[in-house]
ROMILUM-781656 format. One record per residue (C-alpha): x, y, z. Coordinates in steps of 0.1 Angstrom, whole numbers, m for minus. Last residue first. Layout:
# residues N
<rec xx="X" yy="Y" zz="Z"/>
...
# end
This chain:
# residues 463
<rec xx="47" yy="m161" zz="m65"/>
<rec xx="48" yy="m124" zz="m60"/>
<rec xx="27" yy="m108" zz="m28"/>
<rec xx="3" yy="m88" zz="m37"/>
<rec xx="m9" yy="m55" zz="m43"/>
<rec xx="30" yy="m46" zz="m50"/>
<rec xx="51" yy="m74" zz="m47"/>
<rec xx="64" yy="m72" zz="m86"/>
<rec xx="57" yy="m41" zz="m104"/>
<rec xx="61" yy="m54" zz="m137"/>
<rec xx="79" yy="m86" zz="m145"/>
<rec xx="57" yy="m112" zz="m127"/>
<rec xx="71" yy="m132" zz="m156"/>
<rec xx="34" yy="m145" zz="m164"/>
<rec xx="24" yy="m107" zz="m169"/>
<rec xx="m9" yy="m104" zz="m187"/>
<rec xx="m29" yy="m141" zz="m174"/>
<rec xx="m5" yy="m139" zz="m142"/>
<rec xx="m18" yy="m102" zz="m129"/>
<rec xx="m58" yy="m116" zz="m140"/>
<rec xx="m54" yy="m148" zz="m121"/>
<rec xx="m40" yy="m128" zz="m91"/>
<rec xx="m71" yy="m103" zz="m97"/>
<rec xx="m96" yy="m131" zz="m96"/>
<rec xx="m77" yy="m150" zz="m67"/>
<rec xx="m87" yy="m117" zz="m46"/>
<rec xx="m119" yy="m118" zz="m58"/>
<rec xx="m128" yy="m157" zz="m46"/>
<rec xx="m105" yy="m153" zz="m13"/>
<rec xx="m121" yy="m123" zz="3"/>
<rec xx="m117" yy="m89" zz="m8"/>
<rec xx="m114" yy="m72" zz="25"/>
<rec xx="m90" yy="m95" zz="44"/>
<rec xx="m76" yy="m106" zz="12"/>
<rec xx="m63" yy="m66" zz="9"/>
<rec xx="m56" yy="m65" zz="47"/>
<rec xx="m14" yy="m73" zz="41"/>
<rec xx="m16" yy="m54" zz="6"/>
<rec xx="m18" yy="m20" zz="24"/>
<rec xx="15" yy="1" zz="24"/>
<rec xx="32" yy="m20" zz="m9"/>
<rec xx="8" yy="m9" zz="m32"/>
<rec xx="m29" yy="m4" zz="m20"/>
<rec xx="m37" yy="29" zz="m38"/>
<rec xx="m44" yy="61" zz="m23"/>
<rec xx="m79" yy="69" zz="m34"/>
<rec xx="m102" yy="50" zz="m7"/>
<rec xx="m81" yy="27" zz="6"/>
<rec xx="m88" yy="3" zz="29"/>
<rec xx="m129" yy="2" zz="25"/>
<rec xx="m158" yy="2" zz="45"/>
<rec xx="m187" yy="m18" zz="54"/>
<rec xx="m182" yy="m10" zz="92"/>
<rec xx="m164" yy="m41" zz="105"/>
<rec xx="m140" yy="m34" zz="78"/>
<rec xx="m128" yy="2" zz="93"/>
<rec xx="m131" yy="m14" zz="124"/>
<rec xx="m105" yy="m39" zz="115"/>
<rec xx="m84" yy="m12" zz="96"/>
<rec xx="m86" yy="12" zz="128"/>
<rec xx="m73" yy="m16" zz="150"/>
<rec xx="m46" yy="m28" zz="126"/>
<rec xx="m33" yy="7" zz="119"/>
<rec xx="m32" yy="14" zz="162"/>
<rec xx="m10" yy="m21" zz="165"/>
<rec xx="13" yy="m12" zz="135"/>
<rec xx="20" yy="25" zz="151"/>
<rec xx="26" yy="11" zz="185"/>
<rec xx="53" yy="m12" zz="169"/>
<rec xx="63" yy="25" zz="156"/>
<rec xx="63" yy="35" zz="188"/>
<rec xx="93" yy="4" zz="199"/>
<rec xx="107" yy="13" zz="167"/>
<rec xx="116" yy="54" zz="171"/>
<rec xx="137" yy="55" zz="140"/>
<rec xx="107" yy="61" zz="121"/>
<rec xx="97" yy="88" zz="142"/>
<rec xx="55" yy="98" zz="151"/>
<rec xx="27" yy="118" zz="138"/>
<rec xx="4" yy="92" zz="118"/>
<rec xx="m22" yy="106" zz="101"/>
<rec xx="m57" yy="93" zz="104"/>
<rec xx="m69" yy="105" zz="67"/>
<rec xx="m105" yy="96" zz="64"/>
<rec xx="m129" yy="88" zz="32"/>
<rec xx="m165" yy="94" zz="38"/>
<rec xx="m176" yy="103" zz="3"/>
<rec xx="m190" yy="139" zz="14"/>
<rec xx="m172" yy="141" zz="48"/>
<rec xx="m133" yy="139" zz="26"/>
<rec xx="m108" yy="142" zz="51"/>
<rec xx="m86" yy="151" zz="82"/>
<rec xx="m77" yy="134" zz="109"/>
<rec xx="m46" yy="143" zz="131"/>
<rec xx="m28" yy="112" zz="151"/>
<rec xx="m8" yy="119" zz="177"/>
<rec xx="6" yy="86" zz="200"/>
<rec xx="m5" yy="75" zz="226"/>
<rec xx="m17" yy="34" zz="221"/>
<rec xx="m49" yy="37" zz="243"/>
<rec xx="m51" yy="76" zz="232"/>
<rec xx="m47" yy="71" zz="197"/>
<rec xx="m69" yy="44" zz="198"/>
<rec xx="m98" yy="65" zz="212"/>
<rec xx="m98" yy="91" zz="188"/>
<rec xx="m96" yy="68" zz="160"/>
<rec xx="m129" yy="55" zz="170"/>
<rec xx="m144" yy="87" zz="178"/>
<rec xx="m134" yy="96" zz="138"/>
<rec xx="m150" yy="59" zz="130"/>
<rec xx="m186" yy="67" zz="147"/>
<rec xx="m188" yy="103" zz="130"/>
<rec xx="m179" yy="87" zz="101"/>
<rec xx="m209" yy="58" zz="99"/>
<rec xx="m239" yy="74" zz="81"/>
<rec xx="m211" yy="82" zz="51"/>
<rec xx="m201" yy="43" zz="49"/>
<rec xx="m166" yy="41" zz="58"/>
<rec xx="m131" yy="48" zz="42"/>
<rec xx="m95" yy="44" zz="52"/>
<rec xx="m69" yy="67" zz="39"/>
<rec xx="m38" yy="70" zz="58"/>
<rec xx="m8" yy="90" zz="57"/>
<rec xx="20" yy="86" zz="78"/>
<rec xx="44" yy="112" zz="88"/>
<rec xx="78" yy="108" zz="103"/>
<rec xx="102" yy="136" zz="118"/>
<rec xx="75" yy="148" zz="140"/>
<rec xx="54" yy="181" zz="136"/>
<rec xx="57" yy="197" zz="103"/>
<rec xx="43" yy="171" zz="83"/>
<rec xx="7" yy="178" zz="102"/>
<rec xx="11" yy="212" zz="88"/>
<rec xx="20" yy="201" zz="51"/>
<rec xx="m9" yy="175" zz="49"/>
<rec xx="m37" yy="200" zz="61"/>
<rec xx="m26" yy="226" zz="37"/>
<rec xx="m54" yy="217" zz="13"/>
<rec xx="m76" yy="217" zz="40"/>
<rec xx="m73" yy="258" zz="55"/>
<rec xx="m64" yy="264" zz="21"/>
<rec xx="m99" yy="264" zz="10"/>
<rec xx="m105" yy="294" zz="33"/>
<rec xx="m79" yy="314" zz="15"/>
<rec xx="m93" yy="302" zz="m16"/>
<rec xx="m126" yy="317" zz="m10"/>
<rec xx="m112" yy="345" zz="7"/>
<rec xx="m98" yy="356" zz="m33"/>
<rec xx="m126" yy="342" zz="m49"/>
<rec xx="m152" yy="366" zz="m29"/>
<rec xx="m169" yy="374" zz="3"/>
<rec xx="m164" yy="341" zz="19"/>
<rec xx="m191" yy="325" zz="38"/>
<rec xx="m193" yy="324" zz="75"/>
<rec xx="m211" yy="292" zz="99"/>
<rec xx="m202" yy="296" zz="137"/>
<rec xx="m214" yy="274" zz="167"/>
<rec xx="m226" yy="243" zz="143"/>
<rec xx="m253" yy="224" zz="154"/>
<rec xx="m277" yy="209" zz="129"/>
<rec xx="m298" yy="238" zz="126"/>
<rec xx="m267" yy="261" zz="121"/>
<rec xx="m255" yy="235" zz="92"/>
<rec xx="m286" yy="233" zz="80"/>
<rec xx="m288" yy="272" zz="75"/>
<rec xx="m253" yy="276" zz="60"/>
<rec xx="m260" yy="241" zz="30"/>
<rec xx="m291" yy="261" zz="26"/>
<rec xx="m276" yy="291" zz="17"/>
<rec xx="m249" yy="281" zz="m4"/>
<rec xx="m272" yy="259" zz="m26"/>
<rec xx="m294" yy="288" zz="m32"/>
<rec xx="m261" yy="311" zz="m43"/>
<rec xx="m249" yy="285" zz="m59"/>
<rec xx="m282" yy="280" zz="m83"/>
<rec xx="m287" yy="316" zz="m89"/>
<rec xx="m248" yy="316" zz="m104"/>
<rec xx="m249" yy="286" zz="m124"/>
<rec xx="m227" yy="257" zz="m110"/>
<rec xx="m201" yy="259" zz="m80"/>
<rec xx="m209" yy="248" zz="m41"/>
<rec xx="m185" yy="246" zz="m15"/>
<rec xx="m183" yy="234" zz="23"/>
<rec xx="m155" yy="231" zz="48"/>
<rec xx="m161" yy="218" zz="79"/>
<rec xx="m138" yy="226" zz="110"/>
<rec xx="m140" yy="199" zz="141"/>
<rec xx="m133" yy="197" zz="179"/>
<rec xx="m127" yy="236" zz="178"/>
<rec xx="m110" yy="252" zz="202"/>
<rec xx="m81" yy="265" zz="175"/>
<rec xx="m104" yy="293" zz="161"/>
<rec xx="m90" yy="294" zz="128"/>
<rec xx="m72" yy="328" zz="115"/>
<rec xx="m50" yy="317" zz="88"/>
<rec xx="m16" yy="317" zz="101"/>
<rec xx="m4" yy="294" zz="72"/>
<rec xx="15" yy="264" zz="101"/>
<rec xx="3" yy="274" zz="134"/>
<rec xx="m30" yy="278" zz="118"/>
<rec xx="m29" yy="240" zz="103"/>
<rec xx="m15" yy="226" zz="133"/>
<rec xx="m47" yy="239" zz="153"/>
<rec xx="m69" yy="228" zz="125"/>
<rec xx="m54" yy="193" zz="129"/>
<rec xx="m53" yy="185" zz="162"/>
<rec xx="m91" yy="198" zz="163"/>
<rec xx="m109" yy="176" zz="134"/>
<rec xx="m103" yy="188" zz="99"/>
<rec xx="m136" yy="187" zz="75"/>
<rec xx="m139" yy="184" zz="37"/>
<rec xx="m173" yy="187" zz="20"/>
<rec xx="m165" yy="198" zz="m19"/>
<rec xx="m185" yy="204" zz="m50"/>
<rec xx="m219" yy="200" zz="m28"/>
<rec xx="m242" yy="173" zz="m40"/>
<rec xx="m274" yy="187" zz="m23"/>
<rec xx="m304" yy="165" zz="m22"/>
<rec xx="m317" yy="180" zz="14"/>
<rec xx="m307" yy="142" zz="27"/>
<rec xx="m274" yy="150" zz="15"/>
<rec xx="m270" yy="183" zz="34"/>
<rec xx="m288" yy="170" zz="68"/>
<rec xx="m261" yy="138" zz="62"/>
<rec xx="m231" yy="164" zz="62"/>
<rec xx="m245" yy="183" zz="86"/>
<rec xx="m252" yy="156" zz="114"/>
<rec xx="m214" yy="146" zz="110"/>
<rec xx="m203" yy="181" zz="122"/>
<rec xx="m224" yy="176" zz="149"/>
<rec xx="m212" yy="139" zz="160"/>
<rec xx="m179" yy="158" zz="155"/>
<rec xx="m180" yy="181" zz="184"/>
<rec xx="m181" yy="217" zz="195"/>
<rec xx="m185" yy="227" zz="152"/>
<rec xx="m171" yy="252" zz="133"/>
<rec xx="m186" yy="257" zz="97"/>
<rec xx="m167" yy="270" zz="67"/>
<rec xx="m182" yy="282" zz="34"/>
<rec xx="m167" yy="286" zz="m4"/>
<rec xx="m188" yy="301" zz="m31"/>
<rec xx="m183" yy="289" zz="m66"/>
<rec xx="m201" yy="308" zz="m102"/>
<rec xx="m197" yy="299" zz="m137"/>
<rec xx="m183" yy="266" zz="m132"/>
<rec xx="m161" yy="252" zz="m160"/>
<rec xx="m177" yy="232" zz="m192"/>
<rec xx="m164" yy="197" zz="m188"/>
<rec xx="m131" yy="175" zz="m196"/>
<rec xx="m133" yy="137" zz="m210"/>
<rec xx="m96" yy="125" zz="m205"/>
<rec xx="m73" yy="108" zz="m232"/>
<rec xx="m41" yy="98" zz="m217"/>
<rec xx="m5" yy="87" zz="m224"/>
<rec xx="22" yy="64" zz="m219"/>
<rec xx="5" yy="38" zz="m188"/>
<rec xx="24" yy="6" zz="m182"/>
<rec xx="7" yy="m25" zz="m178"/>
<rec xx="m3" yy="m47" zz="m153"/>
<rec xx="13" yy="m43" zz="m123"/>
<rec xx="15" yy="m4" zz="m126"/>
<rec xx="m4" yy="5" zz="m101"/>
<rec xx="m40" yy="m11" zz="m115"/>
<rec xx="m59" yy="18" zz="m109"/>
<rec xx="m69" yy="24" zz="m146"/>
<rec xx="m54" yy="m5" zz="m167"/>
<rec xx="m81" yy="m32" zz="m165"/>
<rec xx="m110" yy="m1" zz="m172"/>
<rec xx="m89" yy="4" zz="m209"/>
<rec xx="m102" yy="m30" zz="m215"/>
<rec xx="m137" yy="m25" zz="m217"/>
<rec xx="m145" yy="m56" zz="m230"/>
<rec xx="m163" yy="m55" zz="m268"/>
<rec xx="m176" yy="m29" zz="m286"/>
<rec xx="m197" yy="m9" zz="m261"/>
<rec xx="m188" yy="25" zz="m265"/>
<rec xx="m210" yy="55" zz="m262"/>
<rec xx="m197" yy="90" zz="m253"/>
<rec xx="m170" yy="88" zz="m286"/>
<rec xx="m136" yy="99" zz="m282"/>
<rec xx="m117" yy="64" zz="m279"/>
<rec xx="m108" yy="40" zz="m260"/>
<rec xx="m78" yy="12" zz="m254"/>
<rec xx="m46" yy="22" zz="m277"/>
<rec xx="m19" yy="m12" zz="m277"/>
<rec xx="17" yy="m8" zz="m272"/>
<rec xx="36" yy="m46" zz="m271"/>
<rec xx="67" yy="m48" zz="m250"/>
<rec xx="61" yy="m80" zz="m231"/>
<rec xx="45" yy="m70" zz="m203"/>
<rec xx="16" yy="m43" zz="m219"/>
<rec xx="27" yy="m9" zz="m227"/>
<rec xx="m7" yy="10" zz="m226"/>
<rec xx="m18" yy="37" zz="m246"/>
<rec xx="m53" yy="48" zz="m229"/>
<rec xx="m88" yy="62" zz="m237"/>
<rec xx="m120" yy="75" zz="m227"/>
<rec xx="m104" yy="81" zz="m189"/>
<rec xx="m124" yy="109" zz="m166"/>
<rec xx="m149" yy="91" zz="m140"/>
<rec xx="m116" yy="70" zz="m139"/>
<rec xx="m99" yy="95" zz="m119"/>
<rec xx="m125" yy="103" zz="m94"/>
<rec xx="m161" yy="118" zz="m91"/>
<rec xx="m174" yy="147" zz="m96"/>
<rec xx="m199" yy="159" zz="m70"/>
<rec xx="m184" yy="139" zz="m37"/>
<rec xx="m147" yy="137" zz="m59"/>
<rec xx="m139" yy="175" zz="m53"/>
<rec xx="m114" yy="173" zz="m26"/>
<rec xx="m97" yy="146" zz="m46"/>
<rec xx="m92" yy="113" zz="m58"/>
<rec xx="m67" yy="95" zz="m76"/>
<rec xx="m75" yy="58" zz="m98"/>
<rec xx="m35" yy="47" zz="m90"/>
<rec xx="m23" yy="41" zz="m126"/>
<rec xx="m47" yy="72" zz="m139"/>
<rec xx="m32" yy="99" zz="m114"/>
<rec xx="2" yy="82" zz="m118"/>
<rec xx="m2" yy="88" zz="m162"/>
<rec xx="m15" yy="126" zz="m151"/>
<rec xx="19" yy="133" zz="m133"/>
<rec xx="17" yy="148" zz="m97"/>
<rec xx="31" yy="178" zz="m84"/>
<rec xx="4" yy="204" zz="m84"/>
<rec xx="m20" yy="179" zz="m84"/>
<rec xx="m3" yy="165" zz="m51"/>
<rec xx="m37" yy="171" zz="m29"/>
<rec xx="m59" yy="153" zz="m59"/>
<rec xx="m81" yy="174" zz="m77"/>
<rec xx="m103" yy="155" zz="m105"/>
<rec xx="m125" yy="184" zz="m123"/>
<rec xx="m108" yy="190" zz="m154"/>
<rec xx="m120" yy="221" zz="m165"/>
<rec xx="m128" yy="243" zz="m198"/>
<rec xx="m134" yy="275" zz="m204"/>
<rec xx="m107" yy="278" zz="m228"/>
<rec xx="m75" yy="289" zz="m208"/>
<rec xx="m90" yy="271" zz="m177"/>
<rec xx="m87" yy="236" zz="m197"/>
<rec xx="m47" yy="243" zz="m201"/>
<rec xx="m49" yy="251" zz="m162"/>
<rec xx="m68" yy="220" zz="m153"/>
<rec xx="m38" yy="197" zz="m173"/>
<rec xx="m17" yy="220" zz="m161"/>
<rec xx="m26" yy="209" zz="m124"/>
<rec xx="m21" yy="178" zz="m131"/>
<rec xx="14" yy="177" zz="m142"/>
<rec xx="20" yy="159" zz="m177"/>
<rec xx="40" yy="126" zz="m171"/>
<rec xx="13" yy="106" zz="m189"/>
<rec xx="16" yy="122" zz="m227"/>
<rec xx="m17" yy="140" zz="m234"/>
<rec xx="m52" yy="147" zz="m249"/>
<rec xx="m78" yy="162" zz="m239"/>
<rec xx="m116" yy="162" zz="m247"/>
<rec xx="m143" yy="186" zz="m253"/>
<rec xx="m151" yy="167" zz="m285"/>
<rec xx="m154" yy="202" zz="m301"/>
<rec xx="m130" yy="220" zz="m278"/>
<rec xx="m103" yy="193" zz="m288"/>
<rec xx="m77" yy="202" zz="m264"/>
<rec xx="m47" yy="179" zz="m280"/>
<rec xx="m12" yy="172" zz="m275"/>
<rec xx="m1" yy="180" zz="m240"/>
<rec xx="34" yy="172" zz="m243"/>
<rec xx="55" yy="156" zz="m207"/>
<rec xx="75" yy="124" zz="m212"/>
<rec xx="94" yy="139" zz="m194"/>
<rec xx="85" yy="127" zz="m162"/>
<rec xx="82" yy="91" zz="m172"/>
<rec xx="107" yy="78" zz="m146"/>
<rec xx="107" yy="38" zz="m159"/>
<rec xx="129" yy="23" zz="m131"/>
<rec xx="150" yy="m6" zz="m141"/>
<rec xx="153" yy="m31" zz="m108"/>
<rec xx="185" yy="m41" zz="m88"/>
<rec xx="167" yy="m40" zz="m53"/>
<rec xx="131" yy="m33" zz="m63"/>
<rec xx="115" yy="1" zz="m61"/>
<rec xx="89" yy="21" zz="m43"/>
<rec xx="66" yy="34" zz="m73"/>
<rec xx="37" yy="19" zz="m56"/>
<rec xx="46" yy="26" zz="m15"/>
<rec xx="13" yy="37" zz="m11"/>
<rec xx="14" yy="74" zz="m3"/>
<rec xx="24" yy="78" zz="m44"/>
<rec xx="41" yy="116" zz="m49"/>
<rec xx="69" yy="105" zz="m69"/>
<rec xx="66" yy="124" zz="m99"/>
<rec xx="58" yy="97" zz="m118"/>
<rec xx="70" yy="66" zz="m115"/>
<rec xx="72" yy="26" zz="m133"/>
<rec xx="91" yy="m1" zz="m117"/>
<rec xx="102" yy="m31" zz="m140"/>
<rec xx="115" yy="m62" zz="m127"/>
<rec xx="150" yy="m75" zz="m151"/>
<rec xx="142" yy="m111" zz="m170"/>
<rec xx="166" yy="m103" zz="m193"/>
<rec xx="139" yy="m106" zz="m225"/>
<rec xx="115" yy="m90" zz="m200"/>
<rec xx="140" yy="m61" zz="m197"/>
<rec xx="144" yy="m57" zz="m234"/>
<rec xx="105" yy="m55" zz="m241"/>
<rec xx="98" yy="m30" zz="m210"/>
<rec xx="127" yy="m8" zz="m227"/>
<rec xx="112" yy="m9" zz="m265"/>
<rec xx="80" yy="m3" zz="m251"/>
<rec xx="92" yy="22" zz="m234"/>
<rec xx="108" yy="39" zz="m264"/>
<rec xx="81" yy="36" zz="m285"/>
<rec xx="53" yy="53" zz="m259"/>
<rec xx="79" yy="82" zz="m257"/>
<rec xx="107" yy="105" zz="m240"/>
<rec xx="119" yy="75" zz="m223"/>
<rec xx="138" yy="85" zz="m191"/>
<rec xx="159" yy="58" zz="m173"/>
<rec xx="163" yy="46" zz="m137"/>
<rec xx="194" yy="18" zz="m131"/>
<rec xx="196" yy="m9" zz="m106"/>
<rec xx="171" yy="3" zz="m78"/>
<rec xx="177" yy="13" zz="m46"/>
<rec xx="149" yy="8" zz="m19"/>
<rec xx="131" yy="27" zz="0"/>
<rec xx="100" yy="29" zz="25"/>
<rec xx="96" yy="43" zz="59"/>
<rec xx="71" yy="69" zz="51"/>
<rec xx="52" yy="69" zz="14"/>
<rec xx="62" yy="96" zz="m9"/>
<rec xx="82" yy="80" zz="m30"/>
<rec xx="116" yy="61" zz="m26"/>
<rec xx="147" yy="50" zz="m46"/>
<rec xx="141" yy="72" zz="m70"/>
<rec xx="167" yy="100" zz="m51"/>
<rec xx="191" yy="73" zz="m51"/>
<rec xx="197" yy="66" zz="m86"/>
<rec xx="222" yy="91" zz="m92"/>
<rec xx="246" yy="91" zz="m57"/>
<rec xx="248" yy="53" zz="m65"/>
<rec xx="255" yy="61" zz="m101"/>
<rec xx="231" yy="35" zz="m127"/>
<rec xx="214" yy="67" zz="m144"/>
<rec xx="201" yy="66" zz="m182"/>
<rec xx="189" yy="98" zz="m195"/>
<rec xx="225" yy="109" zz="m205"/>
<rec xx="229" yy="77" zz="m224"/>
<rec xx="205" yy="82" zz="m253"/>
<rec xx="170" yy="58" zz="m251"/>
<rec xx="167" yy="29" zz="m272"/>
<rec xx="208" yy="18" zz="m273"/>
<rec xx="216" yy="25" zz="m241"/>
<rec xx="192" yy="0" zz="m227"/>
<rec xx="213" yy="m25" zz="m250"/>
<rec xx="245" yy="m15" zz="m235"/>
<rec xx="228" yy="m18" zz="m196"/>
<rec xx="211" yy="m51" zz="m204"/>
<rec xx="250" yy="m63" zz="m217"/>
<rec xx="264" yy="m49" zz="m181"/>
<rec xx="237" yy="m67" zz="m158"/>
<rec xx="219" yy="m46" zz="m136"/>
<rec xx="239" yy="m36" zz="m99"/>
<rec xx="220" yy="m32" zz="m64"/>
<rec xx="216" yy="m68" zz="m51"/>
# end
């Protein structure tokens, strides 16, 4: 069933102008899927609110009519978190795109949830400030989606993830009530930290309509380096040596051989395609510290087996080198019709073992898997290059993923480092959490959303 009740739609159009309510098949199809491969479902209606008050009224109405609600921003998610249910109401918040305040006295920024992530950092840069989280989708993803998924990024090793920068959020609860949680205070331990409950909630507990973010002084200097390796083990040794030397770089990223070849074919950066691994290293901060750390990291890379290490001469060349990592997903996506990007994470000490295991699984199941990711924090992105129309091959993909997840958990890792659980990972969640923690999450969900109307079926199955 893909239709919603006519009376519900009439009431909806009293809240939101009729031109911001979509119901025709051809109009709602673009909102039937997100960035996750092979998952789609047509909603009953799509609405574009402009204010938190409109969002709250829509949710209250949906609650009265028992209509499921799925929230989305730009739809860049990679775990099926914003894939709608048949006949549900999709609340698309992309028109809530006002940057409300940049407070240079308190180093905070306040924005509606539909503001594009990169626009936040661009606004900060104009006044010498910095918003560190940089998910790969930052040019198109929305800040509300980043908070709802607790997004990571390339700078996560040094600067942390989205959660580390959220000082407050405005959130609509499943019954339609509107709350602001948090404030501009650096210290605040009054009661439960309620805002943290909604960071990473994937739209299952509440709808984030506004965010209050911490921002930082912009680093005065930055240096980017590239190291090339004939084995993944040597690349992993470099990472261990850098961390052991008490250096926390801004970025420590890697690409395996298949990914390097795809990137070079796609972007023509000038990378050698016979390397087993490429490691991108970046340090930022005070100019003197940057020069010292860069020299140390380059020396450590050479001493642990890098066959070549080079540093960018200027910011332009640094951006070109960094493009090797930022273009990884786009480059791999050109190879086959379907690209399935995973994000298992293991302790850093297990990285080389995990990458080797992924390569063995790819050979065993006769699959193309390119692996890249955040070496500094153990977050790997094994990327399946496949064709969702080939059922036999997709079965092999499922078997390979099952083995990769099992090995990840055996090594003390997690099924998702930054993409979220959504639909794609929920079958693995109980295995990671165990009975007690899993049931505790379900208890919270039932307490806040007793009707189960907010993003039902995501993270765990609906009752």
